N, C-alpha and C positions, 0 to 999 in steps of 0.2 A: 328190612321187611316193614311194611306199613301196619300200623296198629289198627285193629278192628275193634269197634265198640258195638254194644247192644243199644237199641233204641227202646226207651221206656215210655209208658203212658204217664199221665199226671198223678196216678196213684202208685208209682214206682214199680209197676209190673212190666216185665220184659214183654215187648210186642211180638217177638219172634223175628224181628228185622235186625240184621247185622250189617254194618256199613264201615268202610274205611273212615278213620277219624278225620282225614283231610277232606272228605266229601260231606261232612256233617253240616248240612243246611236243613235244619229241622223245621217241620211245619207245626201248625197249631196242634197241641196235645201230644207232641213228640218231644222227648227229652233225652239228653245224655246224662250220665252220673259222674260226679267228681267227688274227691275226698280231700280234706285238709287235716293236718295233724298238728295240734298245739302240743309241743313237748316242753314240759316244765320241770326244772330240777329242784332239788331239796331247798335251795336258797330262794326259790320263787322267781327264778329267771327263766326266760323263754328262749328256746333255740330258734334263731332266725337265720336265713341264708340270703345271700345276695345273688340275684339272678345273673347268669352268664351274659356277657356284653354282646353276644351275637344273637340273642333272642329277638324274634321279630316283634314281640310285644313286651313292654315294660323292662327292657334290657337295663341291667344294673340296679333295679329296684330291689327292695328287701321283701321277704315273705316268709311264711311258714311252709314246711314241706307238704306236698300234695300233688295231685294229678288226676288224670282220667281213669275211670274204671274200665278195664279191658273186657272184651267179649268173654262171657262165661265166668267172670269173676264176681264175687260178692263185694260189697262195700268194705267189709272187714278184711278180706283178702287183699284188696287194692291198697288200703292204707298200710297194711303190713309190708307189702311189696314196695310201695313208694318210699316209706321211711328207710327200709333196708337199702334200696337202690340209691336214693338221693343223699342220705347222710350216714349210711352204714350202721344203723342201730337196729337192734332186735327188740321188737315190742310184743313178741309172741306171748309173753307171760302177763301182758296187760289186759284189762277189761276192754273188749272190742265192741263197744256200743257207742254210737254217736251221742254227743252231748247236745247237739244242735243241728238243725237242718234248715235249708232254705231253697226256694225255687226262683229261678230267673227266667223270664219270658221276654225274648227279643225277636219278634216275628220278622221284623224288617231285615235283620241280619241272619235269621235262622239259628240264633244262638240261644237255644233253650236248654237249661240244665238244672239239675238238682245237685246240691252240695251237702254232703255229710261232714260235719266237723267233729273230730275226736279230740280228747284232751288226755294226754299221757303224763304220768309222773314218773320220771326216771332219774336215777342218780347218774347224771351225765355231766361231763366237762368238755370244753371245746376240743381238747386233745383226743377225746374219744370219737370224734366225728371224722368220717371219711367222706369227703364230698365227691359227687359224681361230676366230673369236669364239664360235661356237656350241659349240666343244669345250673351249677353255681360256681362262683369265683371266691366266695368267702362265707364265713359264718361267725356268729357270736351268740353268747348267752346274754340277753338283754333284759333289763328291768322293764316293767310296764311303762314307766315314764320315758325310757329311751325309745320304745316302740311308738309311743304317742308323739314324740318329737319327729321321728321319721314320717309318721302319718301327716303331721302338720306341714312337713316339707313336701308332701305329695309324692313320696317315694316308698310307700309301704302298701303292698297289695292286700286286698280283702279286709282292711282294717275295721271298717264298720261292722262287718259280719263276725269277725273274731271278737270284737268288743261285745256284740250282742250275745255271742255264745258264752263268754265269761260272765257277763251280767246274769244270764239265765241260770248259770250254775251258782251264782252268788259269790264268785271269786273276786270280782271287782264291783264297785258300786255303780249304780246307774247314773 
């Protein structure tokens, strides 16, 4: 079954338009909504996953958990679902407020989106993670320096935005 998404305006209001995600070629002032989840354990390590090798975009790259907000979902509901589906963790007892958000406008490709980034503190170990096979082939709890190394190799998605989110929180220095 194809995923349906709501179309939002630049102020994050639903427009009343719902479309299949695969048909999302958005016009000026139209956006879809995504979520990213930074999961940090008590040792200050971050849960990262390696994308499945059959992904059409950035196959095998490393990333944090996240995905698209489905039609009718809130951002908080979506991040809760994505973390449960992709890594098998329950974040329902965590504060569900984004720590950072940004907007991307790419009218040429119709790839306009808003991203909410959440930061969760969980007592998690790698053995607690259950990967969704269609999404990821591996995971690790990585230090910020290890993530920085992957970013320098050009194989870590959304790095600059994650860095901006952590800087805005004062977790890492600018």
